[in-house]
Every structure is written in structure tokens, then in C-alpha cells.
C-alpha positions in Angstrom: 110.0 99.5 108.0 112.6 97.2 110.3 116.4 98.4 110.7 117.8 95.7 108.8 115.9 97.2 105.4 116.4 100.2 105.7 120.1 99.5 106.2 119.8 97.3 103.1 118.2 100.1 101.2 120.7 102.3 102.0 123.4 100.2 100.8 122.2 99.8 97.4 121.8 103.4 97.3 125.4 103.8 97.9 125.8 101.0 95.7 123.8 102.6 92.9 125.2 106.3 93.8 128.7 105.0 92.9 128.6 103.1 89.6 126.2 106.4 88.6 129.2 108.1 89.3 131.7 105.8 87.8 130.3 106.1 84.6 128.8 109.9 84.5 132.0 111.4 86.5 131.5 113.4 90.2 128.6 116.1 90.2 130.0 119.3 90.5 129.2 122.8 92.6 127.4 124.2 90.1 125.4 121.3 88.9 124.3 120.6 92.9 123.0 124.0 93.3 121.0 123.8 90.3 119.0 121.0 91.4 119.1 121.9 95.3 117.0 125.3 92.9 115.0 123.2 91.2 114.0 120.7 94.9 113.2 124.4 96.8 110.7 125.6 94.1 109.3 122.5 93.4 108.9 122.5 97.2 107.9 126.3 97.2 104.9 125.2 94.3 103.9 121.7 96.3 103.2 124.3 99.6 102.4 126.6 98.0 98.9 123.9 96.7 95.4 124.0 98.5 94.9 120.9 100.7 92.5 118.0 99.2 89.7 118.5 100.5 89.2 115.0 102.6 86.3 112.1 101.1 83.6 111.4 103.3 83.1 108.6 105.2 81.4 105.4 104.6 78.8 106.2 106.6 78.0 109.6 106.0 
């Protein structure tokens, strides 16, 4: 991704965050903590999954 494309994506993300905050209000500390805990549990679940077995290459 080019620097320009990355900047554009970040600008769009900030605009979305502002619109959501205007529409639904600010996220409370409790909501943020709950979301971070959920992300942590999801990350833990992913880390516990076995690595996929690589597919044989077409030349094998």
C-alpha cells in the first residue's frame, strides 16, 4: 500500500469514527475495556489453533 493510499484510508477511518461518535455517543471506559477483553480472548483462541498443514505443491 502506498503512503498516499494509507493516508487516505486513515482519513476515511477517522471520518467514520467521528460520524459514529456523533450518532451513538462516545465509548465509555467500560465498553472499551469489554471490547479489549473480547479481542484478547479471540487472539488467545487463534494462538491456540494448530497451524494449517501446507498443501503439496503442484510439482510434487
